[in-house]
Gaussian input, Z-matrix of N, CA and C with variables (Angstrom, degrees):
# hf/3-21g

backbone

0 1
 N
 C     1     B1
 C     2     B2     1     A1
 N     3     B3     2     A2     1     D1
 C     4     B4     3     A3     2     D2
 C     5     B5     4     A4     3     D3
 N     6     B6     5     A5     4     D4
 C     7     B7     6     A6     5     D5
 C     8     B8     7     A7     6     D6
 N     9     B9     8     A8     7     D7
 C    10    B10     9     A9     8     D8
 C    11    B11    10    A10     9     D9
 N    12    B12    11    A11    10    D10
 C    13    B13    12    A12    11    D11
 C    14    B14    13    A13    12    D12
 N    15    B15    14    A14    13    D13
 C    16    B16    15    A15    14    D14
 C    17    B17    16    A16    15    D15
 N    18    B18    17    A17    16    D16
 C    19    B19    18    A18    17    D17
 C    20    B20    19    A19    18    D18
 N    21    B21    20    A20    19    D19
 C    22    B22    21    A21    20    D20
 C    23    B23    22    A22    21    D21
 N    24    B24    23    A23    22    D22
 C    25    B25    24    A24    23    D23
 C    26    B26    25    A25    24    D24
 N    27    B27    26    A26    25    D25
 C    28    B28    27    A27    26    D26
 C    29    B29    28    A28    27    D27
 N    30    B30    29    A29    28    D28
 C    31    B31    30    A30    29    D29
 C    32    B32    31    A31    30    D30
 N    33    B33    32    A32    31    D31
 C    34    B34    33    A33    32    D32
 C    35    B35    34    A34    33    D33
 N    36    B36    35    A35    34    D34
 C    37    B37    36    A36    35    D35
 C    38    B38    37    A37    36    D36
 N    39    B39    38    A38    37    D37
 C    40    B40    39    A39    38    D38
 C    41    B41    40    A40    39    D39
 N    42    B42    41    A41    40    D40
 C    43    B43    42    A42    41    D41
 C    44    B44    43    A43    42    D42
 N    45    B45    44    A44    43    D43
 C    46    B46    45    A45    44    D44
 C    47    B47    46    A46    45    D45
 N    48    B48    47    A47    46    D46
 C    49    B49    48    A48    47    D47
 C    50    B50    49    A49    48    D48
 N    51    B51    50    A50    49    D49
 C    52    B52    51    A51    50    D50
 C    53    B53    52    A52    51    D51
 N    54    B54    53    A53    52    D52
 C    55    B55    54    A54    53    D53
 C    56    B56    55    A55    54    D54
 N    57    B57    56    A56    55    D55
 C    58    B58    57    A57    56    D56
 C    59    B59    58    A58    57    D57
 N    60    B60    59    A59    58    D58
 C    61    B61    60    A60    59    D59
 C    62    B62    61    A61    60    D60
 N    63    B63    62    A62    61    D61
 C    64    B64    63    A63    62    D62
 C    65    B65    64    A64    63    D63
 N    66    B66    65    A65    64    D64
 C    67    B67    66    A66    65    D65
 C    68    B68    67    A67    66    D66
 N    69    B69    68    A68    67    D67
 C    70    B70    69    A69    68    D68
 C    71    B71    70    A70    69    D69
 N    72    B72    71    A71    70    D70
 C    73    B73    72    A72    71    D71
 C    74    B74    73    A73    72    D72
 N    75    B75    74    A74    73    D73
 C    76    B76    75    A75    74    D74
 C    77    B77    76    A76    75    D75
 N    78    B78    77    A77    76    D76
 C    79    B79    78    A78    77    D77
 C    80    B80    79    A79    78    D78
 N    81    B81    80    A80    79    D79
 C    82    B82    81    A81    80    D80
 C    83    B83    82    A82    81    D81
 N    84    B84    83    A83    82    D82
 C    85    B85    84    A84    83    D83
 C    86    B86    85    A85    84    D84
 N    87    B87    86    A86    85    D85
 C    88    B88    87    A87    86    D86
 C    89    B89    88    A88    87    D87
 N    90    B90    89    A89    88    D88
 C    91    B91    90    A90    89    D89
 C    92    B92    91    A91    90    D90
 N    93    B93    92    A92    91    D91
 C    94    B94    93    A93    92    D92
 C    95    B95    94    A94    93    D93
 N    96    B96    95    A95    94    D94
 C    97    B97    96    A96    95    D95
 C    98    B98    97    A97    96    D96
 N    99    B99    98    A98    97    D97
 C   100   B100    99    A99    98    D98
 C   101   B101   100   A100    99    D99
 N   102   B102   101   A101   100   D100
 C   103   B103   102   A102   101   D101
 C   104   B104   103   A103   102   D102
 N   105   B105   104   A104   103   D103
 C   106   B106   105   A105   104   D104
 C   107   B107   106   A106   105   D105
 N   108   B108   107   A107   106   D106
 C   109   B109   108   A108   107   D107
 C   110   B110   109   A109   108   D108
 N   111   B111   110   A110   109   D109
 C   112   B112   111   A111   110   D110
 C   113   B113   112   A112   111   D111
 N   114   B114   113   A113   112   D112
 C   115   B115   114   A114   113   D113
 C   116   B116   115   A115   114   D114
 N   117   B117   116   A116   115   D115
 C   118   B118   117   A117   116   D116
 C   119   B119   118   A118   117   D117
 N   120   B120   119   A119   118   D118
 C   121   B121   120   A120   119   D119
 C   122   B122   121   A121   120   D120
 N   123   B123   122   A122   121   D121
 C   124   B124   123   A123   122   D122
 C   125   B125   124   A124   123   D123
 N   126   B126   125   A125   124   D124
 C   127   B127   126   A126   125   D125
 C   128   B128   127   A127   126   D126
 N   129   B129   128   A128   127   D127
 C   130   B130   129   A129   128   D128
 C   131   B131   130   A130   129   D129
 N   132   B132   131   A131   130   D130
 C   133   B133   132   A132   131   D131
 C   134   B134   133   A133   132   D132
 N   135   B135   134   A134   133   D133
 C   136   B136   135   A135   134   D134
 C   137   B137   136   A136   135   D135
 N   138   B138   137   A137   136   D136
 C   139   B139   138   A138   137   D137
 C   140   B140   139   A139   138   D138
 N   141   B141   140   A140   139   D139
 C   142   B142   141   A141   140   D140
 C   143   B143   142   A142   141   D141
 N   144   B144   143   A143   142   D142
 C   145   B145   144   A144   143   D143
 C   146   B146   145   A145   144   D144
 N   147   B147   146   A146   145   D145
 C   148   B148   147   A147   146   D146
 C   149   B149   148   A148   147   D147
 N   150   B150   149   A149   148   D148
 C   151   B151   150   A150   149   D149
 C   152   B152   151   A151   150   D150
 N   153   B153   152   A152   151   D151
 C   154   B154   153   A153   152   D152
 C   155   B155   154   A154   153   D153
 N   156   B156   155   A155   154   D154
 C   157   B157   156   A156   155   D155
 C   158   B158   157   A157   156   D156
 N   159   B159   158   A158   157   D157
 C   160   B160   159   A159   158   D158
 C   161   B161   160   A160   159   D159
 N   162   B162   161   A161   160   D160
 C   163   B163   162   A162   161   D161
 C   164   B164   163   A163   162   D162
 N   165   B165   164   A164   163   D163
 C   166   B166   165   A165   164   D164
 C   167   B167   166   A166   165   D165
 N   168   B168   167   A167   166   D166
 C   169   B169   168   A168   167   D167
 C   170   B170   169   A169   168   D168
 N   171   B171   170   A170   169   D169
 C   172   B172   171   A171   170   D170
 C   173   B173   172   A172   171   D171
 N   174   B174   173   A173   172   D172
 C   175   B175   174   A174   173   D173
 C   176   B176   175   A175   174   D174
 N   177   B177   176   A176   175   D175
 C   178   B178   177   A177   176   D176
 C   179   B179   178   A178   177   D177
 N   180   B180   179   A179   178   D178
 C   181   B181   180   A180   179   D179
 C   182   B182   181   A181   180   D180
 N   183   B183   182   A182   181   D181
 C   184   B184   183   A183   182   D182
 C   185   B185   184   A184   183   D183
 N   186   B186   185   A185   184   D184
 C   187   B187   186   A186   185   D185
 C   188   B188   187   A187   186   D186
 N   189   B189   188   A188   187   D187
 C   190   B190   189   A189   188   D188
 C   191   B191   190   A190   189   D189
 N   192   B192   191   A191   190   D190
 C   193   B193   192   A192   191   D191
 C   194   B194   193   A193   192   D192
 N   195   B195   194   A194   193   D193
 C   196   B196   195   A195   194   D194
 C   197   B197   196   A196   195   D195
 N   198   B198   197   A197   196   D196
 C   199   B199   198   A198   197   D197
 C   200   B200   199   A199   198   D198
 N   201   B201   200   A200   199   D199
 C   202   B202   201   A201   200   D200
 C   203   B203   202   A202   201   D201
 N   204   B204   203   A203   202   D202
 C   205   B205   204   A204   203   D203
 C   206   B206   205   A205   204   D204
 N   207   B207   206   A206   205   D205
 C   208   B208   207   A207   206   D206
 C   209   B209   208   A208   207   D207
 N   210   B210   209   A209   208   D208
 C   211   B211   210   A210   209   D209
 C   212   B212   211   A211   210   D210
 N   213   B213   212   A212   211   D211
 C   214   B214   213   A213   212   D212
 C   215   B215   214   A214   213   D213
 N   216   B216   215   A215   214   D214
 C   217   B217   216   A216   215   D215
 C   218   B218   217   A217   216   D216
 N   219   B219   218   A218   217   D217
 C   220   B220   219   A219   218   D218
 C   221   B221   220   A220   219   D219
 N   222   B222   221   A221   220   D220
 C   223   B223   222   A222   221   D221
 C   224   B224   223   A223   222   D222
 N   225   B225   224   A224   223   D223
 C   226   B226   225   A225   224   D224
 C   227   B227   226   A226   225   D225
 N   228   B228   227   A227   226   D226
 C   229   B229   228   A228   227   D227
 C   230   B230   229   A229   228   D228
 N   231   B231   230   A230   229   D229
 C   232   B232   231   A231   230   D230
 C   233   B233   232   A232   231   D231
 N   234   B234   233   A233   232   D232
 C   235   B235   234   A234   233   D233
 C   236   B236   235   A235   234   D234

   B1=1.4391
   B2=1.5250
   B3=1.3215
   B4=1.4630
   B5=1.5227
   B6=1.3309
   B7=1.4582
   B8=1.5184
   B9=1.3104
   B10=1.4605
   B11=1.5284
   B12=1.3177
   B13=1.4640
   B14=1.5131
   B15=1.3033
   B16=1.4523
   B17=1.5190
   B18=1.3287
   B19=1.4524
   B20=1.5089
   B21=1.3251
   B22=1.4567
   B23=1.5200
   B24=1.3288
   B25=1.4584
   B26=1.5104
   B27=1.3041
   B28=1.4546
   B29=1.5167
   B30=1.2990
   B31=1.4558
   B32=1.5242
   B33=1.3269
   B34=1.4682
   B35=1.5224
   B36=1.3261
   B37=1.4629
   B38=1.5295
   B39=1.3388
   B40=1.4684
   B41=1.5187
   B42=1.3321
   B43=1.4635
   B44=1.5243
   B45=1.3257
   B46=1.4609
   B47=1.5344
   B48=1.3314
   B49=1.4687
   B50=1.5225
   B51=1.3486
   B52=1.4705
   B53=1.5216
   B54=1.3185
   B55=1.4549
   B56=1.5293
   B57=1.3152
   B58=1.4587
   B59=1.5151
   B60=1.3417
   B61=1.4685
   B62=1.5216
   B63=1.3143
   B64=1.4625
   B65=1.5274
   B66=1.3275
   B67=1.4582
   B68=1.5281
   B69=1.3177
   B70=1.4675
   B71=1.5177
   B72=1.3346
   B73=1.4753
   B74=1.5261
   B75=1.3203
   B76=1.4671
   B77=1.5245
   B78=1.3202
   B79=1.4640
   B80=1.5243
   B81=1.3334
   B82=1.4684
   B83=1.5315
   B84=1.3288
   B85=1.4584
   B86=1.5164
   B87=1.3330
   B88=1.4674
   B89=1.5215
   B90=1.3284
   B91=1.4551
   B92=1.5302
   B93=1.3233
   B94=1.4602
   B95=1.5231
   B96=1.3227
   B97=1.4609
   B98=1.5273
   B99=1.3256
   B100=1.4632
   B101=1.5246
   B102=1.3183
   B103=1.4587
   B104=1.5280
   B105=1.3159
   B106=1.4547
   B107=1.5148
   B108=1.3207
   B109=1.4653
   B110=1.5226
   B111=1.3394
   B112=1.4639
   B113=1.5235
   B114=1.3194
   B115=1.4656
   B116=1.5192
   B117=1.2984
   B118=1.4645
   B119=1.5273
   B120=1.3341
   B121=1.4698
   B122=1.5263
   B123=1.3362
   B124=1.4656
   B125=1.5220
   B126=1.3073
   B127=1.4651
   B128=1.5322
   B129=1.3405
   B130=1.4677
   B131=1.5189
   B132=1.3388
   B133=1.4648
   B134=1.5286
   B135=1.3296
   B136=1.4640
   B137=1.5279
   B138=1.3357
   B139=1.4658
   B140=1.5297
   B141=1.3240
   B142=1.4619
   B143=1.5278
   B144=1.3188
   B145=1.4643
   B146=1.5232
   B147=1.3335
   B148=1.4677
   B149=1.5219
   B150=1.3240
   B151=1.4693
   B152=1.5249
   B153=1.3260
   B154=1.4599
   B155=1.5239
   B156=1.3267
   B157=1.4668
   B158=1.5236
   B159=1.3385
   B160=1.4609
   B161=1.5237
   B162=1.3320
   B163=1.4588
   B164=1.5253
   B165=1.3227
   B166=1.4721
   B167=1.5248
   B168=1.3299
   B169=1.4637
   B170=1.5313
   B171=1.3389
   B172=1.4604
   B173=1.5247
   B174=1.3361
   B175=1.4599
   B176=1.5146
   B177=1.3251
   B178=1.4607
   B179=1.5230
   B180=1.3075
   B181=1.4660
   B182=1.5242
   B183=1.3125
   B184=1.4569
   B185=1.5061
   B186=1.3088
   B187=1.4480
   B188=1.5152
   B189=1.3187
   B190=1.4636
   B191=1.5226
   B192=1.3251
   B193=1.4575
   B194=1.5224
   B195=1.3075
   B196=1.4587
   B197=1.5247
   B198=1.3204
   B199=1.4622
   B200=1.5251
   B201=1.3252
   B202=1.4627
   B203=1.5243
   B204=1.3289
   B205=1.4600
   B206=1.5270
   B207=1.3227
   B208=1.4588
   B209=1.5238
   B210=1.3263
   B211=1.4596
   B212=1.5190
   B213=1.3162
   B214=1.4575
   B215=1.5196
   B216=1.3372
   B217=1.4677
   B218=1.5225
   B219=1.3102
   B220=1.4584
   B221=1.5318
   B222=1.3023
   B223=1.4567
   B224=1.5244
   B225=1.3170
   B226=1.4677
   B227=1.5338
   B228=1.3094
   B229=1.4704
   B230=1.5109
   B231=1.3109
   B232=1.4567
   B233=1.5242
   B234=1.3116
   B235=1.4785
   B236=1.4921
   A1=107.45
   A2=114.00
   A3=119.96
   A4=107.70
   A5=115.23
   A6=121.26
   A7=107.05
   A8=115.74
   A9=121.94
   A10=107.32
   A11=115.78
   A12=119.63
   A13=110.92
   A14=118.45
   A15=121.02
   A16=108.64
   A17=115.57
   A18=119.09
   A19=112.94
   A20=118.14
   A21=120.01
   A22=112.91
   A23=117.22
   A24=120.12
   A25=108.21
   A26=116.08
   A27=120.68
   A28=109.09
   A29=114.56
   A30=119.86
   A31=111.32
   A32=114.08
   A33=119.77
   A34=110.03
   A35=115.88
   A36=119.94
   A37=110.40
   A38=116.83
   A39=120.10
   A40=110.94
   A41=116.35
   A42=119.26
   A43=110.21
   A44=117.64
   A45=120.92
   A46=110.61
   A47=117.48
   A48=120.81
   A49=110.95
   A50=116.80
   A51=120.72
   A52=110.22
   A53=114.59
   A54=120.08
   A55=110.53
   A56=117.17
   A57=121.06
   A58=112.68
   A59=117.14
   A60=120.12
   A61=110.91
   A62=117.09
   A63=120.78
   A64=110.85
   A65=116.54
   A66=120.35
   A67=114.59
   A68=117.78
   A69=119.41
   A70=109.73
   A71=117.01
   A72=119.10
   A73=110.88
   A74=115.69
   A75=121.80
   A76=109.24
   A77=115.84
   A78=121.20
   A79=112.04
   A80=116.63
   A81=119.71
   A82=112.64
   A83=117.57
   A84=121.44
   A85=115.64
   A86=117.26
   A87=118.95
   A88=110.20
   A89=115.80
   A90=121.71
   A91=109.20
   A92=116.10
   A93=121.52
   A94=110.19
   A95=115.78
   A96=121.52
   A97=109.07
   A98=115.36
   A99=122.78
   A100=106.78
   A101=116.67
   A102=121.60
   A103=109.52
   A104=116.71
   A105=122.33
   A106=107.78
   A107=116.37
   A108=121.73
   A109=108.13
   A110=116.03
   A111=121.57
   A112=108.26
   A113=116.38
   A114=120.94
   A115=109.89
   A116=114.89
   A117=122.04
   A118=110.06
   A119=116.48
   A120=123.90
   A121=113.19
   A122=116.29
   A123=121.53
   A124=108.33
   A125=115.93
   A126=120.90
   A127=110.38
   A128=116.00
   A129=119.70
   A130=112.02
   A131=117.80
   A132=119.40
   A133=110.71
   A134=116.47
   A135=119.87
   A136=110.37
   A137=116.74
   A138=119.96
   A139=110.30
   A140=116.26
   A141=120.46
   A142=110.88
   A143=117.30
   A144=120.66
   A145=110.87
   A146=117.26
   A147=121.06
   A148=110.54
   A149=116.22
   A150=120.37
   A151=110.65
   A152=116.89
   A153=120.00
   A154=111.10
   A155=116.59
   A156=119.49
   A157=110.47
   A158=116.15
   A159=120.08
   A160=110.86
   A161=117.22
   A162=120.26
   A163=111.30
   A164=117.22
   A165=120.42
   A166=110.07
   A167=116.87
   A168=120.76
   A169=111.44
   A170=116.24
   A171=121.07
   A172=111.96
   A173=116.46
   A174=119.96
   A175=115.38
   A176=117.67
   A177=120.51
   A178=109.78
   A179=116.22
   A180=121.32
   A181=107.81
   A182=115.75
   A183=119.19
   A184=109.96
   A185=115.37
   A186=122.41
   A187=108.03
   A188=116.51
   A189=121.05
   A190=107.49
   A191=115.45
   A192=121.36
   A193=107.90
   A194=116.04
   A195=121.56
   A196=109.08
   A197=116.93
   A198=121.54
   A199=111.47
   A200=117.45
   A201=120.32
   A202=111.54
   A203=116.81
   A204=120.48
   A205=111.15
   A206=116.59
   A207=121.30
   A208=110.71
   A209=116.36
   A210=121.43
   A211=113.63
   A212=117.13
   A213=120.56
   A214=110.50
   A215=116.69
   A216=119.84
   A217=111.21
   A218=114.27
   A219=120.11
   A220=109.30
   A221=115.46
   A222=120.40
   A223=109.00
   A224=117.95
   A225=119.35
   A226=109.96
   A227=114.95
   A228=119.46
   A229=109.26
   A230=115.35
   A231=121.62
   A232=108.19
   A233=115.45
   A234=118.99
   A235=111.53
   D1=138.66
   D2=174.29
   D3=-128.11
   D4=138.85
   D5=176.30
   D6=-121.45
   D7=114.66
   D8=179.60
   D9=-95.41
   D10=119.76
   D11=-177.08
   D12=-91.77
   D13=-35.85
   D14=178.82
   D15=-133.32
   D16=109.90
   D17=-178.55
   D18=-105.34
   D19=12.26
   D20=-176.21
   D21=-83.76
   D22=-11.16
   D23=179.85
   D24=-106.65
   D25=118.24
   D26=-176.78
   D27=116.24
   D28=163.19
   D29=-175.14
   D30=-87.43
   D31=166.75
   D32=175.68
   D33=-63.80
   D34=-35.34
   D35=179.37
   D36=-64.38
   D37=-40.41
   D38=178.48
   D39=-63.18
   D40=-39.69
   D41=178.23
   D42=-65.88
   D43=-41.03
   D44=178.08
   D45=-62.29
   D46=-37.18
   D47=176.89
   D48=-65.36
   D49=-44.42
   D50=177.56
   D51=-59.48
   D52=-46.12
   D53=-179.43
   D54=-61.29
   D55=-43.58
   D56=178.70
   D57=-60.94
   D58=-40.58
   D59=178.78
   D60=-65.60
   D61=-43.46
   D62=-178.33
   D63=-66.07
   D64=-39.25
   D65=-173.13
   D66=-90.25
   D67=6.48
   D68=175.99
   D69=-55.09
   D70=145.95
   D71=177.98
   D72=-58.27
   D73=137.24
   D74=-179.73
   D75=-93.94
   D76=148.53
   D77=-177.69
   D78=-59.68
   D79=-33.94
   D80=-178.05
   D81=-91.74
   D82=4.18
   D83=176.00
   D84=84.81
   D85=-1.32
   D86=179.79
   D87=-65.32
   D88=152.92
   D89=179.36
   D90=-96.96
   D91=138.53
   D92=178.48
   D93=-94.94
   D94=158.13
   D95=178.73
   D96=-133.21
   D97=144.37
   D98=179.55
   D99=-127.79
   D100=119.88
   D101=-178.84
   D102=-115.64
   D103=142.22
   D104=173.07
   D105=-122.14
   D106=125.87
   D107=179.00
   D108=-94.47
   D109=125.02
   D110=-178.58
   D111=-130.21
   D112=131.11
   D113=178.03
   D114=-76.99
   D115=132.99
   D116=-179.89
   D117=-66.84
   D118=146.97
   D119=175.94
   D120=59.66
   D121=39.63
   D122=175.61
   D123=-129.45
   D124=170.41
   D125=176.12
   D126=-63.15
   D127=-24.78
   D128=178.85
   D129=-61.32
   D130=-29.82
   D131=179.18
   D132=-64.55
   D133=-35.77
   D134=177.96
   D135=-68.35
   D136=-44.73
   D137=177.41
   D138=-60.22
   D139=-42.42
   D140=-178.44
   D141=-63.92
   D142=-38.68
   D143=178.99
   D144=-62.90
   D145=-41.15
   D146=177.62
   D147=-64.40
   D148=-42.24
   D149=179.90
   D150=-65.46
   D151=-39.78
   D152=179.68
   D153=-63.34
   D154=-42.09
   D155=177.86
   D156=-61.87
   D157=-43.74
   D158=179.26
   D159=-61.28
   D160=-45.23
   D161=-179.23
   D162=-65.01
   D163=-36.66
   D164=176.64
   D165=-63.55
   D166=-39.34
   D167=177.58
   D168=-64.94
   D169=-26.97
   D170=178.86
   D171=-84.06
   D172=-2.97
   D173=177.37
   D174=99.39
   D175=4.38
   D176=178.85
   D177=-86.14
   D178=139.89
   D179=174.74
   D180=-98.89
   D181=148.18
   D182=178.59
   D183=-148.68
   D184=159.95
   D185=177.69
   D186=-128.48
   D187=134.02
   D188=176.81
   D189=-93.45
   D190=124.73
   D191=-179.30
   D192=-123.21
   D193=126.96
   D194=178.42
   D195=-82.55
   D196=147.72
   D197=-179.68
   D198=-55.97
   D199=-36.47
   D200=179.00
   D201=-62.60
   D202=-31.69
   D203=177.76
   D204=-69.65
   D205=-31.55
   D206=-178.32
   D207=-84.58
   D208=-44.93
   D209=-173.35
   D210=-88.62
   D211=-17.48
   D212=-176.99
   D213=89.39
   D214=178.17
   D215=-177.83
   D216=-66.15
   D217=148.52
   D218=178.82
   D219=-74.04
   D220=141.87
   D221=177.29
   D222=-80.61
   D223=144.55
   D224=178.41
   D225=-66.18
   D226=145.05
   D227=178.81
   D228=-90.72
   D229=150.58
   D230=178.37
   D231=-109.64
   D232=124.86
   D233=179.62
   D234=-98.03

């Protein structure tokens, strides 16, 4: 598993190479996962969208998951 926290530095080709190394078939048959963390409503979302299109063109499949989907609904705050 690889978790990329900042993907804005480096080329799309470099990211595709990283992804290819992580996702190489494993000897024991386990499946690898590559995650990219992107902050909502930032310029990084635009960069991430371009990278996702490039990776799709290279044949990689991906799923966009929102933090709320992973963490569940936010609890109300008490003031």
